[in-house]
N, C-alpha and C positions, 0 to 999 in steps of 0.2 A: 701799831702793835700794841694789844692791852693787854694786860697781867695783874699780878700779885706786886706785892713789895720788893719781892727778891727776884723774881722771874719775869720776862716779857714773853706771851703765850701770843702766837698767832697759826691758827686762828682759833676763834672762841668758839665754834661750832665744826664740828666734824663730819663734813658732807661726803655722801655714798652716792654716786650714781646707781642706782640698786638694779641688777639685775637677777635672775632665779639661777641657780647653780654657776654662779660664777663667784671666784672670790675678787673682792675689790678692795682698795688701798688708798689712803691719803695717808699726808703726812703734816706735823707739828713742829713749827720750830720752837725752841726755847731759849731765850737771851739772858746771862746773868747780868743785870742791871749793877750789881754791888762790886764793891772791891773786896768780899770776901769769898771763899769756895762754897759753893752751895750744892747740897746733896739734893736730888728731885727721884720720885716716884710717881710712877702714872699707873693711876687703880680703875677699876672698871666695875660697871654693876652686872656685866653679863662676861666673865671671863673665859667660858667656854667658846664663846662666840666671835671673841677679838684676840687677836694675837698683837703684843705691843714690842716693837725692836727699835733701842731699848726701853724697858719699864722701868730700870733704874741707872743712875749715875751721876758723877759729878761735874761739876763746871767752874771752870777758873774766871777768876775776874773777869767781868765784859765780852766773855767767850759765848758762843752759841752752838746749840746742838739739834741735830735735826730726829726726828722720832716719827717713825713709820706704822701707822696703825692700817692691819688687815682683817678686814671683815671675812670670815669664814662663807662658803657658798651655802648659799638659802635655798632651801626648797619650796618654801611659802612667801608669799610677800605679804606683809601687814595691811590691813585694812586703809586704805587710801593713802598709805606709804606712811604711817605715821609711829615714829619709834620714841621709846622710853626710854633707850638705853642714856645711861650719863656717865661721863669720865671725871677722874679727880686728878688733878696733878698737885701733889705736895712738895714742897721745898723747905729747907733748913739749911740753915750757917753749918758749917763744919769746918775742922781745921785742916791748913795746909799738909799736902801728904795723906790725906783719907783716902782710900780708892773703892771703887764699886763694891769688892767684896767685904769693904767695912761694914757695908750700908746692912740695914736690917728693918724686920718690921719695927721694933722698937724705938729705931730711930727719930721715928713719924707720930711718936706718941708725947703725951703731954708728961708723961710720968718721966719721961729721959730728961725734962728741964728745957728742949730744945722748942725754940718758938716756932711753930710750923704754920708755912703761910698754905692757904689753900685755895684753888681755882677751878671751880667747876665747868666741865664743856657739855654743850649738848651734842647729840649725834641728828641728824637731818637725813633722812634719804630722799633724792630726788631722782627725778624718772629720766633716763636715758633719751639724749637726742631721737628724735625719730627721723630714718633718710627720708628725703625728698620724694616723693610718689613717682613713677616715669612717666613721662607726658608720651600717652601712644602717638606715633607718627600718623600723618594721614596717605591713608591708601591712595593709590594709582584712582581708582573709581572715583573717590572724593574729588579730587582736584582737577578732572576731566571736565571738560566744556558742557556736556551733559549732564552732569550730576549738579556743575552750578546750576544749570538754565532751571533744572527741576528743584533747587533747593529755591530760588527766586520767587518759583512757582506755587511756593508754599505747600509741598507735597510732602505727607509724612514719611518716613521710613518704612514703614508698613507699605504705604500706596507703592510707593519706589521699588521695594521689592516684588510686589506684584505685578508691576509694570514689566518689571524686568524679566518675569517667570513667563508673563504672557509672550512677549517679544517671539521666544524660540518655537511656542507654540502656533503663534501667527505665520512665521515661517514654513515651517512644515506643513501647513493647511493651505497655504499656495502653492508649495510644492506638489502636493498630492493633488490640486486641481488642474496644474500644468500637466502632470504626465497622464492624467486620467482623459484629458483633451486631446492630447499627442496620439493616447492608444485610440480614441474615437476617429482623429483624423485618418490614422493608420487603417484602420479598420475600411472607413467609407474610399480610403485609396485602392485598397484591396478590390473591393467589392466594385467599385467602377474599373478598374482594371479586367477583372472578370467579364463583366458587361461587356467592356469595349471589346475584349477578345471574340467572346461571341458575336456580337453585332458584325465585326471583321472578318469572322469565319464565314458568317451568312452572306457578305456582300462579295466574299470572294468566290462561292459558290453562284453565286447570282451573276456576276460578271463573267465567270468562266462558261455558264451556259451559252450568255447573250452573245458574246464577242470570242470565246475560245480563246483568248490571247492571254499570254502567262506575263507579258513586260506590264502591261496596264495594271495588273492585279498586285505585282510585285512593287512597283512603286507606291500605290496607294496603301499596302502596309507597311512600307516603309514610313511614308507620310504620318498615317494615323499610329504607328507605334511611336515617333518621334513625340508626337501632342501628350502620348499617354506619359512616357518617361517625363516630359517637360513638368506636366501635372502633380505627379508622383513625386520629383523630387522638389517641388514649389509647396507640398502639402506638408514633408516631413522636416 
């Protein structure tokens, strides 16, 4: 604890974690180092900017007092958070029984005949601590084996995105080719069916003319129809 001859003062720098539009407070501890009663007064170069409670008081021998200094909310920050404000703690020995109401401005002047002890305090603005930046969680895609392979293959993110976009297009193209091929096979089967029916009709007429037998024609039609259906089912 540092101080003058009468009072110990801690700290000698008033540190404010500066934030815009927010009241900020810090405290001083005054300690009477003597066997006398000591009156004190706290003054500042910017009285409209700071509120000091208490700004005057009486300390009995070897007692302490906490003083709270509150900086009013500021709308602008000074360049590089440099502050030129100062505080002054004045103290004088006073008689026992003196109260805070008895303290006046003249108590701390040389004209009063009192020996005034003065300690100057600096004001320091410090930047508030920054919260740690959140760590993005790995996506399921980045942790997949496929993504790992691509990463080991030194693919850039743009190449990876291009390849992923191309995959659905490739699948769509394969499906279109398959559909087209099935449609062609279906049309071919229909044409084959039509041709076989025509040949069957001609054969039936020919057999009917030569043999006049219905049984042989019917059996032949059944056989040819079975072959036709098997071929159609195989093609679809």
